[in-house]
MARLUM-293063 format. One record per atom (N, C-alpha, C): x, y, z. Coordinates in Angstrom, 2 decimals, m for minus. Example, Ala and Ser with C-alpha at 12.3 -4.5 7.8 and 13.67 -1.06 7.14 Angstrom:
BEGIN
ATOM        px        py        pz
ATOM     13.19     m5.69      7.80
ATOM     12.30     m4.50      7.80
ATOM     13.20     m3.30      7.80
ATOM     12.85     m2.25      7.08
ATOM     13.67     m1.06      7.14
ATOM     12.90      0.03      7.87
//
This chain:
BEGIN
ATOM        px        py        pz
ATOM     86.68     29.59      2.07
ATOM     85.42     28.84      2.15
ATOM     85.31     27.91      0.98
ATOM     84.92     26.67      1.25
ATOM     84.78     25.69      0.17
ATOM     83.61     26.03     m0.72
ATOM     83.73     25.72     m1.98
ATOM     82.67     25.95     m2.94
ATOM     82.29     24.64     m3.59
ATOM     81.05     24.59     m4.09
ATOM     80.60     23.39     m4.78
ATOM     81.39     23.22     m6.06
ATOM     81.85     22.00     m6.32
ATOM     82.66     21.77     m7.51
ATOM     82.60     20.31     m7.90
ATOM     83.05     20.03     m9.13
ATOM     83.09     18.67     m9.62
ATOM     84.34     17.99     m9.11
ATOM     84.46     16.69     m9.41
ATOM     85.62     15.94     m8.98
ATOM     86.89     16.49     m9.62
ATOM     88.01     16.42     m8.89
ATOM     89.27     16.87     m9.47
ATOM     89.76     15.89    m10.52
ATOM     90.64     16.38    m11.38
ATOM     91.21     15.51    m12.40
ATOM     92.17     14.51    m11.75
ATOM     92.40     13.41    m12.44
ATOM     93.32     12.41    m11.93
ATOM     92.64     11.24    m11.26
ATOM     91.32     11.29    m11.11
ATOM     90.57     10.20    m10.51
ATOM     89.65      9.57    m11.56
ATOM     89.78      8.26    m11.76
ATOM     88.94      7.57    m12.71
ATOM     87.58      7.24    m12.15
ATOM     86.63      6.91    m13.05
ATOM     85.28      6.56    m12.64
ATOM     85.29      5.35    m11.71
ATOM     86.10      4.35    m12.03
ATOM     86.14      3.14    m11.22
ATOM     86.63      3.43     m9.80
ATOM     87.62      4.31     m9.66
ATOM     88.15      4.65     m8.34
ATOM     87.09      5.34     m7.50
ATOM     86.38      6.27     m8.12
ATOM     85.35      7.01     m7.38
ATOM     84.22      6.08     m6.97
ATOM     83.79      5.21     m7.87
ATOM     82.72      4.27     m7.54
ATOM     83.15      3.29     m6.46
ATOM     84.43      2.87     m6.49
ATOM     84.93      1.95     m5.47
ATOM     84.91      2.61     m4.09
ATOM     85.37      3.86     m4.03
ATOM     85.33      4.59     m2.76
ATOM     83.90      4.75     m2.27
ATOM     83.00      5.12     m3.16
ATOM     81.60      5.28     m2.78
ATOM     80.97      4.00     m2.27
ATOM     81.31      2.87     m2.92
ATOM     80.75      1.58     m2.51
ATOM     81.25      1.18     m1.13
ATOM     82.55      1.34     m0.89
ATOM     83.12      0.99      0.42
ATOM     82.51      1.86      1.51
ATOM     82.39      3.17      1.26
ATOM     81.79      4.08      2.24
ATOM     80.34      3.71      2.49
ATOM     79.62      3.32      1.45
ATOM     78.21      2.98      1.61
ATOM     78.04      1.74      2.47
ATOM     78.85      0.71      2.22
ATOM     78.78     m0.52      3.01
ATOM     79.11     m0.24      4.48
ATOM     80.18      0.52      4.71
ATOM     80.58      0.86      6.08
ATOM     79.51      1.70      6.77
ATOM     78.95      2.67      6.05
ATOM     77.94      3.53      6.64
ATOM     76.70      2.75      7.04
ATOM     76.22      1.88      6.16
ATOM     75.00      1.11      6.45
ATOM     75.22      0.10      7.56
ATOM     76.38     m0.56      7.56
ATOM     76.66     m1.53      8.63
ATOM     76.83     m0.82      9.97
ATOM     77.53      0.32      9.97
ATOM     77.71      1.08     11.21
ATOM     76.39      1.59     11.74
ATOM     75.55      2.14     10.86
ATOM     74.24      2.63     11.30
ATOM     73.38      1.49     11.85
ATOM     73.40      0.35     11.18
ATOM     72.57     m0.78     11.61
ATOM     72.98     m1.29     12.98
ATOM     74.27     m1.56     13.16
ATOM     74.74     m2.14     14.41
ATOM     74.60     m1.16     15.57
ATOM     74.95      0.10     15.34
ATOM     74.84      1.07     16.43
ATOM     73.39      1.41     16.73
ATOM     72.51      1.34     15.73
ATOM     71.09      1.56     15.98
ATOM     70.52      0.45     16.87
ATOM     71.01     m0.78     16.69
ATOM     70.59     m1.88     17.57
ATOM     71.00     m1.61     19.01
ATOM     72.22     m1.07     19.19
ATOM     72.69     m0.74     20.54
ATOM     71.81      0.33     21.17
ATOM     71.51      1.37     20.41
ATOM     70.68      2.47     20.92
ATOM     69.27      1.96     21.24
ATOM     68.72      1.15     20.34
ATOM     67.38      0.62     20.55
ATOM     67.31     m0.27     21.79
ATOM     68.33     m1.11     21.96
ATOM     68.33     m2.01     23.13
ATOM     68.42     m1.22     24.42
ATOM     69.19     m0.12     24.43
ATOM     69.28      0.72     25.63
ATOM     67.93      1.35     25.95
ATOM     67.23      1.80     24.92
ATOM     65.94      2.48     25.14
ATOM     64.83      1.51     25.54
ATOM     64.90      0.26     25.04
ATOM     63.81     m0.68     25.24
ATOM     64.03     m1.65     26.39
ATOM     65.28     m1.77     26.86
ATOM     65.57     m2.78     27.88
ATOM     65.96     m2.09     29.19
ATOM     65.11     m2.20     30.22
ATOM     65.41     m1.53     31.50
ATOM     66.74     m1.96     32.12
ATOM     67.12     m3.24     31.93
ATOM     68.35     m3.73     32.56
ATOM     69.59     m3.03     32.03
ATOM     69.49     m2.45     30.84
ATOM     70.65     m1.78     30.23
ATOM     70.74     m0.31     30.63
ATOM     69.73      0.20     31.30
ATOM     69.75      1.61     31.66
ATOM     70.54      1.82     32.94
ATOM     71.85      1.66     32.81
ATOM     72.78      1.83     33.92
ATOM     73.79      2.91     33.56
ATOM     74.48      3.49     34.54
ATOM     75.48      4.52     34.24
ATOM     76.57      4.04     33.29
ATOM     77.04      2.80     33.48
ATOM     78.10      2.29     32.60
ATOM     77.61      2.16     31.16
ATOM     76.39      1.69     30.98
ATOM     75.86      1.56     29.63
ATOM     75.51      2.91     29.02
ATOM     75.33      3.93     29.83
ATOM     75.13      5.27     29.29
ATOM     76.36      5.72     28.51
ATOM     77.54      5.35     28.99
ATOM     78.78      5.68     28.28
ATOM     78.84      4.95     26.94
ATOM     78.38      3.70     26.92
ATOM     78.34      2.94     25.68
ATOM     77.32      3.55     24.72
ATOM     76.20      4.03     25.28
ATOM     75.20      4.70     24.45
ATOM     75.79      5.95     23.80
ATOM     76.57      6.70     24.55
ATOM     77.22      7.90     24.00
ATOM     78.12      7.52     22.82
ATOM     78.87      6.43     22.97
ATOM     79.74      5.97     21.89
ATOM     78.91      5.54     20.68
ATOM     77.80      4.85     20.91
ATOM     76.95      4.40     19.81
ATOM     76.35      5.59     19.06
ATOM     75.94      6.62     19.79
ATOM     75.40      7.82     19.15
ATOM     76.47      8.51     18.31
ATOM     77.69      8.61     18.86
ATOM     78.78      9.23     18.12
ATOM     79.10      8.45     16.85
ATOM     79.17      7.12     16.98
ATOM     79.50      6.31     15.81
ATOM     78.38      6.30     14.78
ATOM     77.14      6.43     15.24
ATOM     76.03      6.58     14.30
ATOM     76.19      7.87     13.51
ATOM     76.65      8.92     14.18
ATOM     76.90     10.19     13.49
ATOM     78.02     10.07     12.47
ATOM     79.07      9.31     12.82
ATOM     80.16      9.08     11.86
ATOM     79.64      8.31     10.65
ATOM     78.81      7.31     10.89
ATOM     78.25      6.52      9.79
ATOM     77.35      7.37      8.91
ATOM     76.58      8.27      9.53
ATOM     75.74      9.17      8.75
ATOM     76.61     10.10      7.89
ATOM     77.70     10.58      8.46
ATOM     78.64     11.41      7.71
ATOM     79.21     10.64      6.53
ATOM     79.55      9.35      6.75
ATOM     80.08      8.50      5.68
ATOM     79.02      8.24      4.62
ATOM     77.76      8.16      5.03
ATOM     76.68      7.93      4.07
ATOM     76.56      9.11      3.11
ATOM     76.70     10.32      3.64
ATOM     76.67     11.51      2.78
ATOM     77.85     11.50      1.81
ATOM     79.04     11.14      2.33
ATOM     80.22     11.06      1.48
ATOM     80.04      9.97      0.41
ATOM     79.42      8.85      0.77
ATOM     79.19      7.78     m0.19
ATOM     78.26      8.25     m1.30
ATOM     77.19      8.97     m0.91
ATOM     76.26      9.49     m1.91
ATOM     76.96     10.42     m2.89
ATOM     77.80     11.30     m2.35
ATOM     78.53     12.23     m3.21
ATOM     79.49     11.49     m4.13
ATOM     80.15     10.45     m3.61
ATOM     81.08      9.68     m4.44
ATOM     80.35      8.98     m5.58
ATOM     79.18      8.42     m5.28
ATOM     78.41      7.74     m6.31
ATOM     77.86      8.73     m7.33
ATOM     77.59      9.96     m6.89
ATOM     77.18     11.01     m7.82
ATOM     78.36     11.61     m8.59
ATOM     79.57     11.33     m8.07
ATOM     80.83     11.82     m8.65
ATOM     80.95     13.34     m8.58
ATOM     80.31     13.92     m7.56
ATOM     80.46     15.36     m7.34
ATOM     79.89     15.69     m5.96
ATOM     80.26     16.86     m5.44
ATOM     79.70     17.34     m4.17
ATOM     78.51     18.25     m4.49
ATOM     77.28     17.83     m4.15
ATOM     76.11     18.58     m4.60
ATOM     75.54     19.57     m3.58
ATOM     76.21     19.71     m2.42
ATOM     75.58     20.44     m1.32
ATOM     76.11     21.85     m1.11
ATOM     77.01     22.31     m1.95
ATOM     77.49     23.68     m1.86
ATOM     78.48     23.92     m0.74
ATOM     78.93     25.17     m0.63
ATOM     79.95     25.52      0.35
ATOM     79.44     25.42      1.79
ATOM     78.21     25.85      2.01
ATOM     77.65     25.76      3.36
ATOM     77.45     24.29      3.77
ATOM     77.06     23.47      2.81
ATOM     76.94     22.05      3.09
ATOM     78.28     21.42      3.43
ATOM     79.35     21.90      2.78
ATOM     80.68     21.40      3.07
ATOM     81.09     21.73      4.50
ATOM     80.83     22.95      4.92
ATOM     81.17     23.35      6.29
ATOM     80.37     22.55      7.31
ATOM     79.06     22.35      7.02
ATOM     78.22     21.58      7.93
ATOM     78.67     20.12      8.00
ATOM     79.04     19.57      6.86
ATOM     79.50     18.18      6.81
ATOM     80.80     18.00      7.59
ATOM     81.73     18.94      7.41
ATOM     82.97     18.87      8.15
ATOM     82.75     19.01      9.65
ATOM     81.89     19.95     10.03
ATOM     81.60     20.16     11.46
ATOM     80.95     18.93     12.08
ATOM     79.93     18.39     11.41
ATOM     79.23     17.22     11.97
ATOM     80.16     16.02     12.09
ATOM     80.98     15.80     11.08
ATOM     81.91     14.68     11.13
ATOM     82.95     14.83     12.22
ATOM     83.43     16.06     12.42
ATOM     84.46     16.31     13.43
ATOM     83.88     16.17     14.84
ATOM     82.65     16.67     15.05
ATOM     82.01     16.53     16.36
ATOM     81.88     15.06     16.74
ATOM     81.35     14.26     15.84
ATOM     81.09     12.86     16.17
ATOM     82.39     12.06     16.27
ATOM     83.40     12.41     15.47
ATOM     84.69     11.71     15.59
ATOM     85.33     11.97     16.94
ATOM     85.34     13.24     17.37
ATOM     85.92     13.57     18.67
ATOM     85.10     12.94     19.80
ATOM     83.77     12.96     19.67
ATOM     82.92     12.36     20.70
ATOM     83.16     10.86     20.79
ATOM     83.43     10.21     19.65
ATOM     83.70      8.78     19.66
ATOM     85.01      8.47     20.40
ATOM     86.05      9.25     20.12
ATOM     87.33      9.05     20.79
ATOM     87.19      9.25     22.29
ATOM     86.56     10.35     22.68
ATOM     86.46     10.67     24.11
ATOM     85.49      9.73     24.83
ATOM     84.44      9.27     24.14
ATOM     83.54      8.30     24.76
ATOM     84.24      6.98     25.02
ATOM     85.13      6.58     24.11
ATOM     85.90      5.35     24.32
ATOM     86.81      5.48     25.54
ATOM     87.41      6.66     25.70
ATOM     88.24      6.90     26.89
ATOM     87.38      6.89     28.15
ATOM     86.18      7.45     28.08
ATOM     85.29      7.45     29.23
ATOM     84.87      6.03     29.60
ATOM     84.63      5.18     28.60
ATOM     84.29      3.78     28.86
ATOM     85.45      3.07     29.57
ATOM     86.68      3.32     29.08
ATOM     87.85      2.70     29.70
ATOM     87.97      3.12     31.16
ATOM     87.79      4.42     31.42
ATOM     87.86      4.90     32.80
ATOM     86.73      4.32     33.64
ATOM     85.53      4.20     33.06
ATOM     84.40      3.63     33.78
ATOM     84.64      2.18     34.16
ATOM     85.27      1.43     33.28
ATOM     85.57      0.04     33.60
ATOM     86.65     m0.07     34.67
ATOM     87.64      0.83     34.59
ATOM     88.65      0.86     35.65
ATOM     87.99      1.16     37.00
ATOM     87.10      2.15     37.01
ATOM     86.41      2.53     38.24
ATOM     85.60      1.36     38.80
ATOM     84.96      0.61     37.91
ATOM     84.11     m0.49     38.35
ATOM     84.92     m1.67     38.88
ATOM     85.96     m2.06     38.14
ATOM     86.69     m3.28     38.49
ATOM     87.79     m3.05     39.53
ATOM     88.34     m1.86     39.57
ATOM     89.49     m1.62     40.45
ATOM     89.11     m0.93     41.76
ATOM     88.05     m0.15     41.77
ATOM     87.64      0.49     43.02
ATOM     86.49     m0.26     43.69
ATOM     85.90     m1.20     42.94
ATOM     84.80     m2.01     43.47
ATOM     83.60     m1.15     43.88
ATOM     83.47     m0.01     43.25
ATOM     82.31      0.85     43.52
ATOM     81.62      1.15     42.20
ATOM     80.32      1.19     42.24
ATOM     79.56      1.40     41.02
ATOM     79.62      2.87     40.58
ATOM     79.64      3.03     39.28
ATOM     79.59      4.38     38.72
ATOM     78.19      4.93     38.93
ATOM     78.08      6.13     39.51
ATOM     76.76      6.69     39.77
ATOM     76.29      7.50     38.57
ATOM     74.99      7.78     38.56
ATOM     74.38      8.47     37.43
ATOM     74.91      9.89     37.26
ATOM     75.14     10.60     38.35
ATOM     75.64     11.97     38.25
ATOM     76.99     12.02     37.54
ATOM     77.87     11.08     37.89
ATOM     79.19     11.05     37.25
ATOM     79.07     10.68     35.78
ATOM     78.26      9.68     35.47
ATOM     78.10      9.24     34.08
ATOM     77.50     10.33     33.21
ATOM     76.44     10.98     33.71
ATOM     75.81     12.06     32.95
ATOM     76.79     13.22     32.75
ATOM     77.55     13.54     33.78
ATOM     78.53     14.62     33.68
ATOM     79.61     14.30     32.65
ATOM     80.06     13.04     32.63
ATOM     81.05     12.62     31.65
ATOM     80.52     12.76     30.22
ATOM     79.31     12.27     30.00
ATOM     78.71     12.34     28.66
ATOM     78.51     13.79     28.24
ATOM     78.02     14.62     29.16
ATOM     77.81     16.03     28.86
ATOM     79.13     16.71     28.51
ATOM     80.18     16.42     29.27
ATOM     81.49     17.02     29.01
ATOM     82.04     16.56     27.66
ATOM     81.89     15.27     27.35
ATOM     82.39     14.72     26.08
ATOM     81.77     15.46     24.90
ATOM     80.45     15.61     24.92
ATOM     79.78     16.23     23.78
ATOM     79.96     17.74     23.74
ATOM     80.01     18.38     24.90
ATOM     80.26     19.82     24.92
ATOM     81.66     20.13     24.42
ATOM     82.64     19.39     24.91
ATOM     84.02     19.59     24.48
ATOM     84.17     19.34     22.98
ATOM     83.58     18.25     22.48
ATOM     83.67     17.91     21.06
ATOM     83.04     19.00     20.20
ATOM     81.89     19.50     20.63
ATOM     81.21     20.55     19.88
ATOM     82.04     21.83     19.84
ATOM     82.62     22.19     20.96
ATOM     83.43     23.42     21.02
ATOM     84.66     23.30     20.12
ATOM     85.35     22.17     20.16
ATOM     86.53     22.00     19.32
ATOM     86.16     21.99     17.85
ATOM     85.03     21.35     17.50
ATOM     84.62     21.30     16.10
ATOM     84.14     22.65     15.58
ATOM     83.69     23.53     16.49
ATOM     83.22     24.85     16.08
ATOM     84.37     25.81     15.80
ATOM     85.55     25.54     16.36
ATOM     86.68     26.47     16.20
ATOM     87.06     26.72     14.74
ATOM     87.10     25.70     13.86
ATOM     87.39     26.00     12.45
ATOM     86.36     26.92     11.80
ATOM     85.12     26.86     12.26
ATOM     84.10     27.76     11.73
ATOM     84.32     29.19     12.18
ATOM     85.05     29.35     13.30
ATOM     85.30     30.67     13.87
ATOM     86.66     31.23     13.45
ATOM     87.42     30.46     12.67
ATOM     88.67     30.99     12.15
ATOM     89.94     30.31     12.61
ATOM     89.84     29.43     13.62
ATOM     91.03     28.69     14.07
ATOM     90.94     27.29     13.48
ATOM     91.68     27.05     12.42
ATOM     91.53     25.85     11.62
ATOM     90.62     26.14     10.44
ATOM     90.38     25.12      9.61
ATOM     89.61     25.35      8.39
ATOM     89.06     24.03      7.87
ATOM     87.78     24.05      7.45
ATOM     87.17     22.91      6.78
ATOM     87.23     23.10      5.27
ATOM     87.52     22.03      4.55
ATOM     87.53     22.10      3.09
ATOM     87.36     20.69      2.55
ATOM     87.31     20.58      1.20
ATOM     87.15     19.28      0.57
ATOM     88.35     18.38      0.83
ATOM     88.06     17.08      0.94
ATOM     89.13     16.10      0.88
ATOM     89.61     15.99     m0.57
ATOM     90.77     15.36     m0.81
ATOM     91.33     15.33     m2.17
ATOM     90.37     14.82     m3.24
ATOM     89.53     13.84     m2.90
ATOM     88.59     13.32     m3.89
ATOM     87.49     14.31     m4.22
ATOM     87.21     15.22     m3.29
ATOM     86.22     16.26     m3.53
ATOM     84.80     15.87     m3.25
ATOM     84.57     14.73     m2.58
ATOM     83.20     14.27     m2.34
ATOM     82.81     14.31     m0.86
ATOM     83.65     14.81     m0.02
ATOM     83.31     15.02      1.39
ATOM     84.24     16.09      1.96
ATOM     83.92     16.57      3.14
ATOM     84.66     17.68      3.71
ATOM     85.18     17.33      5.11
ATOM     86.35     17.84      5.42
ATOM     86.97     17.61      6.72
ATOM     87.95     18.75      6.97
ATOM     88.79     18.62      7.98
ATOM     89.82     19.63      8.21
ATOM     90.75     19.69      7.00
ATOM     91.15     20.89      6.66
ATOM     92.05     21.09      5.52
ATOM     93.49     20.89      5.99
ATOM     93.95     19.63      5.88
ATOM     95.30     19.30      6.35
ATOM     96.39     19.79      5.41
ATOM     96.01     20.29      4.25
ATOM     97.03     20.78      3.31
ATOM     97.59     22.13      3.73
ATOM     96.92     22.80      4.62
ATOM     97.40     24.11      5.08
ATOM     98.58     23.93      6.03
ATOM     99.59     24.73      5.82
ATOM    100.77     24.65      6.68
ATOM    101.06     25.93      7.42
ATOM    100.08     26.84      7.47
ATOM    100.32     28.12      8.14
ATOM    100.26     27.96      9.65
ATOM    100.67     29.01     10.35
ATOM    100.75     28.96     11.81
ATOM     99.38     28.77     12.44
ATOM     98.36     29.35     11.84
ATOM     97.00     29.23     12.37
ATOM     96.57     27.78     12.44
ATOM     96.69     27.07     11.33
ATOM     96.22     25.69     11.30
ATOM     97.14     24.78     12.10
ATOM     98.46     25.02     12.03
ATOM     99.40     24.17     12.77
ATOM     99.16     24.25     14.27
ATOM     98.94     25.46     14.78
ATOM     98.68     25.62     16.21
ATOM     97.38     24.93     16.61
ATOM     96.36     25.04     15.75
ATOM     95.09     24.36     16.03
ATOM     95.27     22.85     16.02
ATOM     95.96     22.34     15.01
ATOM     96.09     20.89     14.86
ATOM     96.82     20.26     16.04
ATOM     97.93     20.86     16.47
ATOM     98.70     20.27     17.56
ATOM     97.96     20.38     18.89
ATOM     97.30     21.51     19.12
ATOM     96.55     21.67     20.37
ATOM     95.37     20.71     20.41
ATOM     94.64     20.63     19.28
ATOM     93.50     19.72     19.21
ATOM     93.94     18.27     19.39
ATOM     95.05     17.89     18.74
ATOM     95.52     16.50     18.83
ATOM     95.92     16.13     20.25
ATOM     96.50     17.07     20.98
ATOM     96.91     16.78     22.35
ATOM     95.70     16.50     23.24
ATOM     94.70     17.38     23.18
ATOM     93.56     17.25     24.09
ATOM     92.54     16.21     23.63
ATOM     92.47     15.94     22.33
ATOM     91.41     15.08     21.82
ATOM     91.90     13.75     21.26
ATOM     93.22     13.53     21.23
ATOM     93.74     12.24     20.83
ATOM     94.74     11.70     21.84
ATOM     95.82     12.44     22.07
ATOM     96.85     11.94     22.97
ATOM     96.32     11.74     24.39
ATOM     95.58     12.71     24.90
ATOM     95.06     12.60     26.26
ATOM     94.04     11.46     26.39
ATOM     93.05     11.32     25.49
ATOM     92.16     10.15     25.57
ATOM     92.89      8.82     25.43
ATOM     93.88      8.77     24.54
ATOM     94.65      7.53     24.39
ATOM     95.39      7.21     25.68
ATOM     95.97      8.22     26.31
ATOM     96.67      8.03     27.58
ATOM     95.71      7.49     28.64
ATOM     94.52      8.08     28.75
ATOM     93.54      7.63     29.73
ATOM     93.12      6.19     29.45
ATOM     92.92      5.87     28.17
ATOM     92.50      4.52     27.80
ATOM     93.57      3.49     28.15
ATOM     94.81      3.76     27.75
ATOM     95.90      2.81     27.99
ATOM     96.16      2.63     29.48
ATOM     96.21      3.74     30.22
ATOM     96.47      3.66     31.66
ATOM     95.35      2.91     32.37
ATOM     94.11      3.16     31.97
ATOM     92.98      2.48     32.62
ATOM     93.05      0.99     32.44
ATOM     93.35      0.54     31.23
ATOM     93.43     m0.89     30.99
ATOM     94.68     m1.50     31.62
ATOM     95.77     m0.75     31.68
ATOM     96.98     m1.26     32.34
ATOM     96.73     m1.46     33.83
ATOM     96.07     m0.49     34.45
ATOM     95.76     m0.61     35.87
ATOM     94.80     m1.76     36.13
ATOM     93.84     m1.96     35.22
ATOM     92.94     m3.09     35.35
ATOM     93.70     m4.41     35.24
ATOM     94.64     m4.45     34.31
ATOM     95.43     m5.67     34.13
ATOM     96.25     m5.98     35.39
ATOM     96.84     m4.95     35.98
ATOM     97.62     m5.16     37.19
ATOM     96.73     m5.55     38.37
ATOM     95.57     m4.94     38.45
ATOM     94.67     m5.20     39.57
ATOM     94.06     m6.60     39.49
ATOM     93.64     m7.00     38.30
ATOM     92.94     m8.25     38.13
ATOM     93.87     m9.41     37.82
ATOM     95.11     m9.09     37.48
ATOM     96.06    m10.14     37.17
ATOM     95.94    m10.69     35.77
ATOM     95.06    m10.10     34.98
ATOM     94.91    m10.50     33.58
ATOM     94.36     m9.32     32.82
ATOM     94.51     m9.38     31.52
ATOM     94.06     m8.27     30.68
ATOM     92.55     m8.27     30.60
ATOM     91.98     m7.06     30.64
ATOM     90.55     m6.92     30.41
ATOM     90.33     m6.77     28.91
ATOM     89.58     m5.77     28.53
ATOM     89.43     m5.50     27.11
ATOM     90.73     m4.91     26.58
ATOM     91.35     m5.50     25.56
ATOM     92.61     m4.96     25.07
ATOM     92.43     m3.57     24.52
ATOM     93.38     m2.64     24.80
ATOM     93.21     m1.28     24.34
ATOM     93.45     m1.11     22.86
ATOM     94.25     m1.97     22.24
ATOM     94.60     m1.74     20.84
ATOM     93.38     m1.78     19.93
ATOM     92.50     m2.83     20.01
ATOM     91.32     m2.79     19.17
ATOM     90.46     m1.57     19.42
ATOM     90.42     m1.11     20.67
ATOM     89.61      0.06     20.98
ATOM     90.15      1.29     20.27
ATOM     91.47      1.42     20.18
ATOM     92.05      2.59     19.54
ATOM     91.86      2.54     18.03
ATOM     92.01      1.34     17.46
ATOM     91.81      1.21     16.03
ATOM     90.36      1.50     15.66
ATOM     89.45      1.16     16.56
ATOM     88.03      1.26     16.25
ATOM     87.52      2.68     16.18
ATOM     88.34      3.66     16.51
ATOM     87.85      5.04     16.48
ATOM     87.35      5.44     15.10
ATOM     88.00      4.91     14.08
ATOM     87.61      5.29     12.73
ATOM     86.69      4.27     12.09
ATOM     86.28      3.24     12.84
ATOM     85.42      2.20     12.28
ATOM     84.24      1.98     13.22
ATOM     83.11      2.68     12.99
ATOM     81.96      2.52     13.89
ATOM     81.46      1.09     13.99
ATOM     81.59      0.31     12.92
ATOM     81.15     m1.08     12.97
ATOM     81.95     m1.86     14.00
ATOM     83.27     m1.67     14.01
ATOM     84.12     m2.36     14.97
ATOM     83.81     m1.89     16.39
ATOM     83.57     m0.60     16.55
ATOM     83.21     m0.08     17.87
ATOM     81.94     m0.75     18.38
ATOM     80.95     m0.89     17.51
ATOM     79.69     m1.51     17.94
ATOM     79.92     m2.94     18.40
ATOM     80.73     m3.68     17.66
ATOM     81.02     m5.07     18.03
ATOM     81.88     m5.13     19.28
ATOM     82.88     m4.26     19.37
ATOM     83.85     m4.31     20.46
ATOM     83.25     m3.89     21.79
ATOM     82.43     m2.83     21.80
ATOM     81.95     m2.28     23.05
ATOM     80.52     m2.70     23.40
ATOM     79.65     m2.74     22.40
ATOM     78.24     m2.98     22.69
ATOM     77.84     m4.42     22.44
ATOM     78.01     m4.90     21.21
ATOM     77.56     m6.25     20.88
ATOM     78.41     m7.32     21.55
ATOM     79.57     m6.93     22.09
ATOM     80.38     m7.89     22.83
ATOM     79.89     m8.13     24.24
ATOM     78.86     m7.41     24.65
ATOM     78.30     m7.57     25.99
ATOM     77.14     m8.54     25.97
ATOM     77.17     m9.51     26.89
ATOM     76.09    m10.50     26.95
ATOM     74.77     m9.83     27.30
ATOM     74.82     m8.82     28.16
ATOM     73.60     m8.13     28.55
ATOM     72.98     m7.40     27.36
ATOM     73.84     m6.78     26.53
ATOM     73.34     m6.11     25.34
ATOM     72.75     m7.13     24.36
ATOM     73.39     m8.31     24.27
ATOM     72.83     m9.38     23.43
ATOM     71.39     m9.67     23.85
ATOM     71.19     m9.83     25.15
ATOM     69.84    m10.14     25.63
ATOM     68.89     m8.99     25.33
ATOM     69.38     m7.76     25.50
ATOM     68.53     m6.61     25.23
ATOM     68.11     m6.53     23.77
ATOM     69.05     m6.78     22.86
ATOM     68.73     m6.75     21.43
ATOM     67.75     m7.86     21.09
ATOM     67.97     m9.05     21.66
ATOM     67.08    m10.17     21.39
ATOM     65.67     m9.87     21.87
ATOM     65.56     m9.21     23.01
ATOM     64.23     m8.83     23.51
ATOM     63.57     m7.81     22.60
ATOM     64.38     m6.86     22.08
ATOM     63.83     m5.84     21.18
ATOM     63.33     m6.45     19.88
ATOM     64.04     m7.48     19.40
ATOM     63.69     m8.10     18.13
ATOM     62.68     m9.22     18.27
ATOM     62.31     m9.56     19.52
ATOM     61.38    m10.68     19.77
ATOM     60.20    m10.18     20.60
ATOM     59.15     m9.65     19.95
ATOM     58.00     m9.12     20.70
ATOM     57.37    m10.15     21.62
ATOM     57.32    m11.43     21.21
ATOM     56.70    m12.44     22.06
ATOM     57.48    m12.63     23.35
ATOM     58.81    m12.55     23.26
ATOM     59.63    m12.71     24.46
ATOM     59.42    m11.52     25.39
ATOM     59.30    m10.31     24.82
ATOM     59.07     m9.13     25.66
ATOM     57.75     m9.28     26.40
ATOM     56.73     m9.83     25.71
ATOM     55.43    m10.01     26.34
ATOM     55.51    m11.01     27.47
ATOM     56.27    m12.12     27.27
ATOM     56.42    m13.12     28.33
ATOM     57.15    m12.54     29.54
ATOM     58.20    m11.69     29.26
ATOM     58.95    m11.10     30.36
ATOM     58.05    m10.17     31.18
ATOM     57.16     m9.42     30.52
ATOM     56.28     m8.54     31.25
ATOM     55.27     m9.33     32.09
ATOM     54.79    m10.46     31.53
ATOM     53.83    m11.27     32.27
ATOM     54.47    m11.91     33.49
ATOM     55.78    m12.27     33.39
ATOM     56.46    m12.87     34.51
ATOM     56.76    m11.83     35.59
//
């Protein structure tokens, strides 16, 4: 079990402050952009569709990642982990849940787009809700396993945030890591790549390229731009949310 402790030796003040500053900028930008996506979904009726529900799931997951990064940024700027061993376990669990949910939500979006463009049938609410429920239930179950003894959460090398303890090489952690990676990385990546390949073959041109989507798993800001803010409908929804006079005119019309 991780314990509260100061920064390890070998890290200078400038390095720690640089890490904290980068994490803070990423956390605030990710929270801001994904909050706009969430707000536009809640305030704009046109966005309340099954396909956009999958995007909402991704925005919620990435907001959680940004919140996790904000805690890590605070600890880095304080130059110590102030939340104790239980806080470390909670931080690792929350970060792992949202990271897995982000990966799987991206795969669900890719499949949803394939379903829409290649089968010419709309995604229904029951399917979309079931997908979102499965994504979050699966992510929560996998993230809970280290708390139950299969895998382990501990400090990252800098000592200001917590994640899976990749330094362990025993059979327990190795079996967890490979099994988790297959179901929560390789399988979603396979679904994402195949979905976009089939779309490319069906439409005769590439849709959303899969490579930026895969890179964006660790960057909530890029996810927000790539999946949500890249949509013209979401643009209109955000503009309506930020423009009370326009919302009033739309209601009067």
